[in-house]
One Martini backbone bead per residue (centre of mass of N, CA, C, O) as a GRO file, in nm:
protein
  289
    1MET     BB    1   0.098   0.033   0.020
    2LEU     BB    2   0.071   0.363  -0.026
    3THR     BB    3   0.178   0.672   0.015
    4VAL     BB    4   0.151   0.994  -0.046
    5PRO     BB    5   0.441   1.048  -0.165
    6GLN     BB    6   0.430   0.795  -0.355
    7THR     BB    7   0.182   0.886  -0.515
    8ALA     BB    8   0.295   1.152  -0.621
    9ALA     BB    9   0.536   1.030  -0.765
   10LEU     BB   10   0.378   0.850  -0.957
   11LEU     BB   11   0.209   1.077  -1.097
   12ARG     BB   12   0.460   1.218  -1.227
   13THR     BB   13   0.495   0.962  -1.436
   14PHE     BB   14   0.235   1.034  -1.563
   15ASP     BB   15   0.025   0.999  -1.865
   16ASN     BB   16  -0.244   0.983  -2.019
   17ILE     BB   17  -0.513   1.013  -1.823
   18LEU     BB   18  -0.766   0.806  -1.668
   19ILE     BB   19  -1.063   0.874  -1.482
   20LEU     BB   20  -1.258   0.707  -1.240
   21THR     BB   21  -1.599   0.636  -1.159
   22HIS     BB   22  -1.883   0.555  -1.006
   23VAL     BB   23  -2.170   0.442  -0.968
   24ARG     BB   24  -2.377   0.665  -0.886
   25PRO     BB   25  -2.252   0.947  -0.864
   26ASP     BB   26  -2.104   1.139  -0.627
   27GLY     BB   27  -1.936   1.397  -0.488
   28ASP     BB   28  -1.676   1.241  -0.427
   29THR     BB   29  -1.599   1.114  -0.697
   30VAL     BB   30  -1.625   1.376  -0.867
   31GLY     BB   31  -1.441   1.565  -0.701
   32CYS     BB   32  -1.186   1.396  -0.711
   33ALA     BB   33  -1.153   1.369  -1.015
   34ALA     BB   34  -1.151   1.672  -1.087
   35ALA     BB   35  -0.915   1.756  -0.902
   36LEU     BB   36  -0.704   1.565  -1.013
   37CYS     BB   37  -0.720   1.665  -1.307
   38ALA     BB   38  -0.635   1.955  -1.242
   39GLY     BB   39  -0.362   1.884  -1.112
   40LEU     BB   40  -0.236   1.737  -1.359
   41ARG     BB   41  -0.262   1.978  -1.555
   42SER     BB   42  -0.077   2.171  -1.387
   43LEU     BB   43   0.174   1.969  -1.477
   44GLY     BB   44   0.113   1.899  -1.797
   45LYS     BB   45  -0.096   1.693  -1.821
   46THR     BB   46  -0.293   1.439  -1.960
   47ALA     BB   47  -0.642   1.461  -1.858
   48PHE     BB   48  -0.937   1.248  -1.787
   49LEU     BB   49  -1.279   1.166  -1.780
   50LEU     BB   50  -1.489   0.923  -1.768
   51PRO     BB   51  -1.777   0.883  -1.873
   52ASN     BB   52  -2.095   0.931  -1.690
   53PRO     BB   53  -2.434   0.837  -1.723
   54GLU     BB   54  -2.521   0.916  -1.393
   55LEU     BB   55  -2.538   1.198  -1.378
   56THR     BB   56  -2.621   1.491  -1.226
   57ASP     BB   57  -2.713   1.818  -1.210
   58THR     BB   58  -2.508   1.871  -0.961
   59THR     BB   59  -2.236   1.715  -1.081
   60ALA     BB   60  -2.185   1.786  -1.384
   61PRO     BB   61  -2.031   2.068  -1.366
   62TYR     BB   62  -1.760   1.920  -1.247
   63PHE     BB   63  -1.716   1.710  -1.493
   64ARG     BB   64  -1.737   1.814  -1.795
   65PRO     BB   65  -1.458   1.973  -1.833
   66TYR     BB   66  -1.306   1.657  -1.813
   67GLU     BB   67  -1.416   1.504  -2.045
   68ALA     BB   68  -1.368   1.258  -2.254
   69PRO     BB   69  -1.299   1.184  -2.558
   70GLU     BB   70  -1.356   0.930  -2.777
   71CYS     BB   71  -1.038   0.926  -2.881
   72PHE     BB   72  -0.922   0.854  -2.610
   73THR     BB   73  -0.604   0.709  -2.513
   74PRO     BB   74  -0.474   0.556  -2.251
   75ASP     BB   75  -0.191   0.483  -2.038
   76LYS     BB   76  -0.345   0.567  -1.772
   77VAL     BB   77  -0.522   0.447  -1.469
   78VAL     BB   78  -0.763   0.601  -1.241
   79SER     BB   79  -0.917   0.570  -0.924
   80THR     BB   80  -1.207   0.714  -0.741
   81ASP     BB   81  -1.396   0.604  -0.488
   82ILE     BB   82  -1.333   0.277  -0.532
   83ALA     BB   83  -1.368  -0.044  -0.384
   84THR     BB   84  -1.471  -0.192  -0.656
   85VAL     BB   85  -1.523  -0.322  -0.974
   86GLY     BB   86  -1.839  -0.349  -0.920
   87LEU     BB   87  -1.856  -0.009  -0.946
   88PHE     BB   88  -1.833   0.000  -1.239
   89PRO     BB   89  -1.912   0.114  -1.506
   90GLU     BB   90  -1.970  -0.016  -1.806
   91ASN     BB   91  -1.740   0.163  -1.955
   92ALA     BB   92  -1.510   0.055  -1.732
   93ARG     BB   93  -1.469  -0.256  -1.757
   94PRO     BB   94  -1.212  -0.266  -1.954
   95TYR     BB   95  -1.033  -0.146  -1.689
   96ALA     BB   96  -1.016  -0.359  -1.453
   97GLU     BB   97  -0.701  -0.456  -1.542
   98ARG     BB   98  -0.581  -0.127  -1.572
   99VAL     BB   99  -0.525  -0.019  -1.290
  100ASP     BB  100  -0.261   0.180  -1.168
  101LEU     BB  101  -0.452   0.355  -0.963
  102ALA     BB  102  -0.597   0.338  -0.635
  103ILE     BB  103  -0.835   0.557  -0.467
  104ASP     BB  104  -0.937   0.536  -0.115
  105HIS     BB  105  -1.170   0.504   0.200
  106HIS     BB  106  -1.268   0.219   0.226
  107PRO     BB  107  -1.270  -0.069   0.417
  108SER     BB  108  -1.358  -0.250   0.146
  109PHE     BB  109  -1.114  -0.232  -0.003
  110GLU     BB  110  -0.957  -0.442  -0.280
  111SER     BB  111  -0.689  -0.378  -0.427
  112PHE     BB  112  -0.708  -0.362  -0.772
  113GLY     BB  113  -0.455  -0.227  -0.821
  114ARG     BB  114  -0.128  -0.197  -0.889
  115GLU     BB  115  -0.181   0.056  -0.716
  116ASN     BB  116  -0.236   0.162  -0.364
  117ILE     BB  117  -0.468   0.380  -0.174
  118VAL     BB  118  -0.576   0.407   0.176
  119ARG     BB  119  -0.833   0.580   0.405
  120PRO     BB  120  -1.054   0.480   0.640
  121GLU     BB  121  -1.063   0.742   0.837
  122ALA     BB  122  -1.187   0.895   0.618
  123ALA     BB  123  -1.472   1.066   0.534
  124ALA     BB  124  -1.325   1.128   0.256
  125CYS     BB  125  -1.152   1.108  -0.036
  126GLY     BB  126  -1.086   1.416  -0.046
  127GLU     BB  127  -0.869   1.412   0.179
  128LEU     BB  128  -0.663   1.246   0.019
  129ILE     BB  129  -0.643   1.417  -0.235
  130TYR     BB  130  -0.545   1.668  -0.094
  131ASP     BB  131  -0.268   1.552  -0.004
  132ILE     BB  132  -0.166   1.477  -0.283
  133LEU     BB  133  -0.184   1.762  -0.411
  134SER     BB  134  -0.004   1.904  -0.201
  135ASP     BB  135   0.249   1.741  -0.296
  136LEU     BB  136   0.241   1.852  -0.600
  137GLY     BB  137   0.111   2.133  -0.496
  138PRO     BB  138  -0.080   2.382  -0.519
  139ILE     BB  139  -0.397   2.484  -0.425
  140THR     BB  140  -0.646   2.553  -0.631
  141PRO     BB  141  -0.965   2.652  -0.705
  142GLU     BB  142  -1.005   2.419  -0.916
  143MET     BB  143  -0.959   2.204  -0.685
  144ALA     BB  144  -1.122   2.304  -0.431
  145LEU     BB  145  -1.418   2.290  -0.523
  146PRO     BB  146  -1.448   1.978  -0.569
  147LEU     BB  147  -1.340   1.903  -0.289
  148TYR     BB  148  -1.571   2.030  -0.132
  149VAL     BB  149  -1.785   1.849  -0.250
  150ALA     BB  150  -1.665   1.585  -0.146
  151VAL     BB  151  -1.656   1.652   0.166
  152SER     BB  152  -1.951   1.756   0.213
  153THR     BB  153  -2.124   1.514   0.099
  154ASP     BB  154  -1.985   1.278   0.283
  155THR     BB  155  -2.091   1.464   0.560
  156GLY     BB  156  -2.346   1.639   0.539
  157CYS     BB  157  -2.227   1.915   0.595
  158PHE     BB  158  -2.075   1.821   0.867
  159ALA     BB  159  -2.299   1.612   1.030
  160TYR     BB  160  -2.171   1.355   1.037
  161ALA     BB  161  -1.995   1.115   1.229
  162ASN     BB  162  -1.734   1.115   1.027
  163THR     BB  163  -1.655   1.379   1.129
  164THR     BB  164  -1.354   1.563   1.163
  165ALA     BB  165  -1.092   1.763   1.227
  166GLN     BB  166  -0.966   1.709   0.946
  167THR     BB  167  -1.210   1.788   0.779
  168HIS     BB  168  -1.209   2.084   0.870
  169ALA     BB  169  -0.920   2.152   0.783
  170VAL     BB  170  -0.963   2.105   0.484
  171ALA     BB  171  -1.200   2.301   0.444
  172ALA     BB  172  -1.041   2.559   0.536
  173ALA     BB  173  -0.828   2.543   0.310
  174LEU     BB  174  -1.032   2.569   0.076
  175LEU     BB  175  -1.155   2.846   0.161
  176ARG     BB  176  -0.876   3.009   0.129
  177THR     BB  177  -0.905   3.014  -0.198
  178GLY     BB  178  -1.205   3.147  -0.268
  179ILE     BB  179  -1.450   2.981  -0.283
  180ASP     BB  180  -1.795   2.897  -0.367
  181TYR     BB  181  -1.954   2.750  -0.106
  182GLN     BB  182  -2.247   2.857  -0.094
  183THR     BB  183  -2.353   2.722  -0.352
  184VAL     BB  184  -2.302   2.432  -0.274
  185ASN     BB  185  -2.482   2.430  -0.022
  186LYS     BB  186  -2.741   2.501  -0.169
  187VAL     BB  187  -2.760   2.282  -0.386
  188PHE     BB  188  -2.706   2.018  -0.197
  189PHE     BB  189  -2.874   2.118   0.096
  190ARG     BB  190  -3.121   2.360   0.002
  191THR     BB  191  -3.230   2.191  -0.254
  192LYS     BB  192  -3.551   2.112  -0.403
  193SER     BB  193  -3.752   1.934  -0.574
  194ARG     BB  194  -4.071   1.890  -0.650
  195ARG     BB  195  -4.067   1.576  -0.632
  196ARG     BB  196  -3.940   1.561  -0.352
  197MET     BB  197  -4.155   1.716  -0.200
  198GLN     BB  198  -4.389   1.524  -0.271
  199LEU     BB  199  -4.267   1.277  -0.141
  200GLU     BB  200  -4.229   1.387   0.150
  201ALA     BB  201  -4.525   1.451   0.196
  202ALA     BB  202  -4.632   1.164   0.166
  203ILE     BB  203  -4.464   1.041   0.395
  204LEU     BB  204  -4.550   1.234   0.634
  205ASN     BB  205  -4.864   1.178   0.602
  206ASP     BB  206  -4.798   0.843   0.664
  207CYS     BB  207  -4.699   0.830   0.941
  208THR     BB  208  -4.593   0.622   1.221
  209PHE     BB  209  -4.637   0.586   1.571
  210TYR     BB  210  -4.421   0.486   1.848
  211ASP     BB  211  -4.338   0.476   2.162
  212ARG     BB  212  -4.467   0.743   2.251
  213ASP     BB  213  -4.358   0.912   1.993
  214ARG     BB  214  -4.036   0.814   1.954
  215VAL     BB  215  -4.133   0.655   1.690
  216ALA     BB  216  -4.094   0.685   1.333
  217VAL     BB  217  -4.261   0.553   1.047
  218LEU     BB  218  -4.152   0.566   0.712
  219SER     BB  219  -4.335   0.548   0.411
  220VAL     BB  220  -4.398   0.442   0.077
  221PRO     BB  221  -4.660   0.522  -0.100
  222PRO     BB  222  -4.866   0.449  -0.320
  223PRO     BB  223  -4.704   0.505  -0.638
  224TYR     BB  224  -4.400   0.611  -0.573
  225PRO     BB  225  -4.200   0.378  -0.635
  226THR     BB  226  -4.264   0.400  -0.946
  227ILE     BB  227  -4.247   0.707  -1.010
  228PHE     BB  228  -3.943   0.746  -0.857
  229MET     BB  229  -3.746   0.510  -0.863
  230ILE     BB  230  -3.679   0.360  -0.598
  231HIS     BB  231  -3.351   0.312  -0.416
  232LEU     BB  232  -3.287   0.111  -0.143
  233PRO     BB  233  -3.074   0.016   0.092
  234PHE     BB  234  -2.917  -0.259   0.242
  235ARG     BB  235  -2.859  -0.485   0.491
  236THR     BB  236  -2.602  -0.724   0.489
  237ALA     BB  237  -2.427  -1.010   0.568
  238ARG     BB  238  -2.269  -0.957   0.292
  239PRO     BB  239  -2.097  -0.862   0.046
  240TYR     BB  240  -2.165  -0.725  -0.291
  241ARG     BB  241  -2.154  -0.642  -0.643
  242ALA     BB  242  -2.414  -0.681  -0.762
  243GLY     BB  243  -2.773  -0.649  -0.853
  244ARG     BB  244  -2.764  -0.906  -0.650
  245SER     BB  245  -2.848  -1.140  -0.426
  246PRO     BB  246  -2.710  -1.388  -0.287
  247ALA     BB  247  -2.727  -1.684  -0.187
  248GLY     BB  248  -2.792  -1.650   0.170
  249ASP     BB  249  -2.867  -1.371   0.196
  250THR     BB  250  -2.955  -1.122   0.450
  251ALA     BB  251  -3.199  -0.876   0.478
  252HIS     BB  252  -3.276  -0.555   0.630
  253CYS     BB  253  -3.469  -0.333   0.748
  254ARG     BB  254  -3.386  -0.010   0.851
  255ILE     BB  255  -3.650   0.037   1.016
  256CYS     BB  256  -3.798  -0.260   1.118
  257ARG     BB  257  -3.606  -0.530   1.069
  258GLY     BB  258  -3.712  -0.681   0.852
  259ARG     BB  259  -3.706  -0.947   0.646
  260ILE     BB  260  -3.524  -1.018   0.347
  261PRO     BB  261  -3.499  -1.221   0.104
  262ALA     BB  262  -3.320  -1.412  -0.072
  263GLY     BB  263  -3.298  -1.329  -0.411
  264ALA     BB  264  -3.431  -1.020  -0.461
  265GLY     BB  265  -3.300  -0.928  -0.702
  266GLY     BB  266  -3.439  -0.687  -0.941
  267SER     BB  267  -3.676  -0.646  -0.731
  268VAL     BB  268  -3.955  -0.546  -0.576
  269HIS     BB  269  -4.002  -0.534  -0.219
  270THR     BB  270  -4.315  -0.544  -0.018
  271PRO     BB  271  -4.364  -0.514   0.290
  272PRO     BB  272  -4.569  -0.735   0.360
  273ALA     BB  273  -4.492  -1.093   0.307
  274PRO     BB  274  -4.454  -1.425   0.290
  275THR     BB  275  -4.116  -1.363   0.286
  276GLY     BB  276  -4.163  -1.146   0.504
  277GLU     BB  277  -4.086  -0.904   0.765
  278GLY     BB  278  -4.272  -0.666   0.905
  279PRO     BB  279  -4.443  -0.339   0.902
  280CYS     BB  280  -4.316  -0.228   0.655
  281ARG     BB  281  -4.409  -0.040   0.334
  282THR     BB  282  -4.151  -0.015   0.203
  283ALA     BB  283  -3.964   0.005  -0.074
  284TYR     BB  284  -3.741  -0.235  -0.240
  285GLN     BB  285  -3.394  -0.262  -0.344
  286TRP     BB  286  -3.119  -0.375  -0.464
  287CYS     BB  287  -2.797  -0.265  -0.418
  288ARG     BB  288  -2.508  -0.221  -0.624
  289ARG     BB  289  -2.333  -0.097  -0.367
   0.00000   0.00000   0.00000
C-alpha cells in the first residue's frame, strides 16, 4: 500500500491519464476525480475523466469540463472513491484489469489496482486527494472547489458522525483559496426539486408513530415507488458486487428490521409479504453498491 508521498511521486511519472468514477456517482467520486484531473493538468499532464452516464444535474457541472473525448486512448488509468471493480460503470469495465492506481477511503477497499492507496479513517476520499495534491503542488481554486464538493457531500455538510477535526481542517484550507462554497451548500443541501418535495410530503403525511411517539416509521405509499423509481439500500449479511443478492444473503429493513428474503435482487419487494417480516410498507430494491 502506497503512502501519500509515494502516490504523488507515482503520479508525476504518469501521462495520458484516464480517471474513473463509480456507478451512481456522488459528490465524493466526482469531486475527487475533477480535482485530481485539474491537479494533473496543472503539472502539464494530459488527463480526462471517463464519461459517466449516471451524472446528476448537481454533479455534472464539476465533471463535464474534464470529460474525455471519444478518441482519447489512455496510457494510465486511475480510479477515485471506488472500493471494488463491481462498482465500475459499464463503460469502465474494459479497464478493470488496467487500473494503474486506485485511490479510496472505504474499509471494504479491495486493492484492485496495480498500485493502491487507502485511508479508511477519512470521512471522504476528498481528504486523501487533498493531501496527494498538496504534495504535488499548491492547491488552486480549480482543485479546491470540487474537493469541497467531495468532502461536504460525504459528510452531509459536516453533520454526519464520520466528520473529524481533520475534515474541518481540510475544508478550512479549501475555503482559504476563495472558492464559492455558499453556492455548493445551497445547491447540494438547501435545494429540493418539486418531485422530491411531493415525495417527502406523501411520506410525512402517512407516517406512523410508536413507543409513545418516540419512534416514527416513514413509509413510501403507492404509487410513489414506481413513479419515483426509488432504490433504497439494504443491510446485508455480507458484501456483494452485482445488482442481485447472492443466495444465502439475508437483508433487513433499515427501518423496522423486518427480514428481506435472499435472492430478491432485481425486483421490488414490498413487505409485509409471505416471504418477508416486519410492519414496514416501504418499497425496497437491492442496491448495486
